[in-house]
N, C-alpha and C positions, 0 to 999 in steps of 0.2 A: 163554663160558661168562656167565659178568661179565655181559655188556652183552647179552644176551640177558636173563636177569633181570631186568636193569632197566630195555630198553624193556615186556617182561612186563609190570613194576608201574609204570607210564607209562600202559599200556594202561588197567590194571586202577581204579587212580586212574583214569582220566578217567572211568570207568560210574559212580564214586558221586559222587551229583546234586551234595550238598551242595559237594564239591569242585570238581565243573566248574563251577555258577556261581560261587564263590569264581576258580576261575584264570579265569574271564570276565573278567569283571568288571575282578581285580587289571591283566591286560593292556591293557586298555583304557585305567584307571587310570594306569598307569605308563607307557605313554605319552604321557601328559598333563604328568605332572608331568614328563616329561624335556623334552617342549614348551616347558614353562612355564616352565624354568631359566633357557633359551637368552633364552627371549625374556624375562629378566629385565634380563640382562645387556643386552642389546638394547637395549633400552629406553633401559636406566642411562645410553649409550652415546649413543644421538640427546638425551637431557636435558641432560647434560654435559659430553660429551665431555673425560671426566675419566678418570686411570686411578688419584686419590684415590679417587674415589666407585663405581671396580669393585669396588674391596677393599671400600671400606667396605658395600653389598649382598654383594656375597659374604660375607662377616663377620656379617650379619646370616639372612643364606640356610641358612650353618652349623654357627654357636655354639652358637645352643637345640637342635641340634642333637647336636655334642655334652657338652653341658652337662646339658640333660635329658632327653635317653632312657636313660639307670639310673633313674631315677626314675621315669619312665616306667611303667619292667616295672614297678616295684616295687604302683604303683596298678593297671596291667591284672591285676594280680596278686589283686587286691581284689574285682575290680569282675563284673559283665557284658563279656564283651573283643568280642562280637557289638553290643553297644548301642553300648559306648565306640567303636571301628572308622566305626560307621555314622555315629556327632555329627560324630566330626575330619575322614570323611571329605564331608560333607552342609555341615560348616565350610571344608572347604577349595577346594570348591563354589562355596559361597558368597561368599571372597575373588577365586577367580577371579572371577566376575559383575560385580562391585566394582571390580576392575580393568578389566578389560572398558569398566562404563559408565567409565568418568573417565579412562581415552584417549578412549573418541570424543567425550564433553563436554569435551575440553580443557582438564582441569581435576586431570592430574594434574602430581605434582613433583614432586622428588626426594626432600626431608622424607618426605611423602604412601607415596612409592615404599620408601624407607629404612625405613616403621616399620610397613608393611601387608606388607612384606618378613620384620621378625621376629617379626610373628604368626603367619605364614604358616609361619615357623622351629618354632615352640611348637609349634600344632596339628599336625605333619609330623611331628613327635617324638614325640605320645604316639599317632599314627595307625601309627605306624611297630610301637609298645610292644604293640600292640594288636590288629594288622594278625598279626604276627609271633606272638605267641604264640596267638594265637586257634586258628591251621591244626593243631595236633595234637588240637583240638577237634573242629573236622570230619571226621576218617574214623578207623577200625580200629590200633592201636596200630603193628602192625607195616611200615603199610606211610609209619609220617611218614620214616623215610629220604629213600625215594624223595620225597615229598612236599617236602618243606626244599631238595631237587635240586634238580627242575620250580620251586618258587618264588626260587628264587636263578639261574639262565637265564632265566626272566622277564624280573629287574628288570638282568639284564648285554644281553637283546635289546634290551629299553625302553630301553638309558642311549645305542646305537647310532642306533633308528628314531625313539624321538624326537626330537631335534634334528636331522632329518633334514625330519620332517615340519613344525616352526619352521623350519625354515628357506623351504621351498615355503610355507608358509601366510603369511611375513610380508612374503616376494618376492613372491606372485599379488595376496594380497586385505586383509592389515596386520597389521600388530600386537598389535589390539586380537583382531582374527577366533582370534591368539593361542590371548590368555584364556577365548576366548569358549569355544576347542573342548576346552580345559584344564576350566572349568564340566562342561564336557557329561558330558567323560568321569570327570570325579569320579560325575556323575551317574547314570551309567552303572549303575557301580561301589556305589552305594548299592542302587539298585534291585536287585542280585544278590546284593546281602547280605540282603533280606528275603525274599530266598528260601530263606536257610539257617534251621537247625533246627539245636544244639549236639548231637554224639551223649553229649557230658562237659561237666563243667562241674567246676571245681577253684579257685575262690574263692573258694567259699563258707567262712568258719571260719578265714578267712587275720587274723590277729590279730597284734601286738608292733610296737617304732618302725619306722613308714619309712623315717627318714635309716637308721638304724644297717643293714636290708635291704639300701639302697640301696649301702655301704659296704661291707658285704658281697662284695656284687656284682662293685664293682671291685677288689677284694680277686684275688677271683676268678681275673678278667682279667688282674689281673700277675703268676697264677704261670700260670699254664694251659700248658702245654706249648709247645702252638704263637702260642698274641697273644703274648709275649714278645717273642719270637724276632721276630714279624711287627714288632712295632715297630720293635723292633733296628734291624732292614734298614728301613725308612723315613727310619729317618732315617743309614745311609749311604747308603741314594740318593741323598738331597741333594744330603750330602756329595760325594759320586762325581757328581753332574749337573755341580756347579760346578767342581770339580778335574780334569775329563774332556776336557767339552765345551769348545767359544769362546763358544758361543750364550752366557751367562748369567753373573753375578754382584754380588754382593749390591749391586754399587754403583750396576747399570743398573736395579736393579726401586727403588733407594731416594731415589740423588743424581736419577737420573737418568726414573725415573717410567716407568720402557722399558714400558709396553702390552703391545705386543709381544711383550719374552721373559718377562713377569708369564704368557701366556696358555700358553706353552711350556714352562714350568716346572707349571704348572696339570695340563697333558693330564699329563704325566710322573707328576706325582707322584698322579694319579688312577689311570696305568695301573697302575704301580707299586703300587699297593692293592687294585686292580682283579683284577693277577696272585695274588698274595699270596694273596686271597681264596679260594682258588680249593683252600689246603693246609690251608686249615677246613675244610669238609665235607670226611670222608673216604669213602674211595674203598671205598661202599658208605654203610659207617658208622662216626659215631669220627674223629677229626684221622686227617688221611692221616699225613703222616710222624710217628711213632710213637716219636721224642725226637726233643728241641730242636734237636741239631746236625744232625742230618737236614731241618729245618726249616731252619736260616742256609746249610746247602751247598746247596740248591735254591734258593731264594729267591736267593740269591749269584750263583749264575747267570740266574734272573730278569730280576736288578738287570744284568747286562754285556748282554746279548740287548739288553734295553729300550736300551742306550745305544748300542749295534747296529745300534739300526733306527731309528732321528737320523739316523746316517751315512750309510744306505741311504738315506733321503727324501732327504740330501741331495744323492747322488750318483747313484745313478738314478728315484728319481721327484719332483725338484721339477732336476734334473742341467741345464736352462739359464740359470741365473742362481745366485748364491752363497747360499746361503739362513742364512750368518750375517750376512752384511751386508748383506741387508735387513733382517735383525729385529735386532740392534745397532745397525745405524748410521741405515736407513730408516724407523727401528722400523715394518715393516708388519706390521700383523694379516693380512690376507690370508696371507703364508706363514707366520706364526707357527700361524695356523689350523689349516695341512696340516700342520707339524708334527706340532701336538701330536693332532690325530685319526685322524696314524698311530700316535701311542703309544696309544693309541687301544685300534685296531684289534686293533695287535699285546700291548693288555695283557689283550686278549680271548683269544685265541687261547693265551695264555699261561695264564690262568685255564682252561681250556679240556681245556689238561695234563695241570695241579694234580690241577682232578676228578674225570682220569679212572683209567683203570686200568693200575698197572700191577706186572706180576710182583713185583719189588725197587728195591731202592731203585735200580742201575747201570741196570736198565730206566728207571727214572722221568726220568731225567739223560734219557736217550737220548731220552725219549718230548716229554718239551720241547725238545730241538734236531729231529725229527723235525715238530712242531709248528711253531716259529715259520720251517725254513725255510719251508713249504709255505705259510704264509702272507705272507711279505713274498714271495717269486712270487707269489701271487696276488694283494699290494696294487700290485707291481710295475705284473701285467696288467690291475689298472683303472683303474689312472693314465693307463695308456699307450691303452687304449680306450675311455675319456672325453675325453681331447686329446685324440684320431682323432673322437668322435663333435659335440661339439659346436659351439656355429655360431659360436665366438667361442675364437683362440687363449687358452687361462688362463692358460698359465705368463706371457702377453704383458701381461697385466691386473690377473696379480698384480702381475709382478718394474717397470712401469713407472705405472698406474695406480691400485697401492696400496689394488685389490679385494680387501676383505674378506669382503662376499659373495660374491666364486668360491671364496676362499679352506675358507669352509666350506662 
């Protein structure tokens, strides 16, 4: 019954012109954003072959989001959110076109890539704040929970399809074409937003110290019954990864600068965060778990299942060779991409389980386990089918050729 109500809400939302224009443009833009992220990392490796620069570029991409987004949210509360979103998306599109032009002309170098990635991080921090703050102003108040769920679903789908698009475009046309595609995707979103009209505005008359309000928001987040436990689980997940798997250690990352280990750790931590975000969208509305204890219990199960996903990837999907040896000793990026991709896919499955509808706490645990089991079976089946259909021996080129593209 609850699921029927949810899908009825989705159908009703799609009939609203404002939201239809928004979700259409956002879908295209999200695919471009995730394709761009892969392209930036790929370009970094092509320019430097340096694990240090891979980390530096990732820092330039993510640090502005962590640092600036809370402040950007306060700004979005004071200005026209639609205009702010249009401006930010337009700037992000111009950035992508500049990147494409620099690559086509051969003028790109690692320092200009670092600077441009840092600028993009700042722009996207403001773009994200404006975009998410704008959604409630597009639709009737009773449709907001469904809209938020749809928004999150589009984001998660793009995290899977965007990198796949990047892999195809890079291998068939070239890396510059990927940035060109991203720029066009931003342009589509801007055009869609030109057709949007806000039903109401909540930004007029806002006063007060912007920095004080930013810190108020941070304090609220730290006291939230789900956000606090989620942060604890993220810290615990990293510790468990190093303690329970032979794939990684601080020595491999810091002393040996093993990029393959870094890829696996990044994929695993992203999958943990992705899974836990499901608990932040209530079952229908609000936060999923009513108490922090329930959040911690469900989250602990999620972390354990993701660690088991790595084991299954080693013993079932890539059973023809030792994943541990390839990643730790041979620094094989192809094998690392496979493990990281498997983690992300499992994270998406668990996100769906946590975002869904369960009757009670124990039913929720059952649903998480069932979703995970079905997801692992489908991943193993997909890996087997792909291996059979590919025109080359996938496992062979990953193991012996250290082919990163095949693993990706």
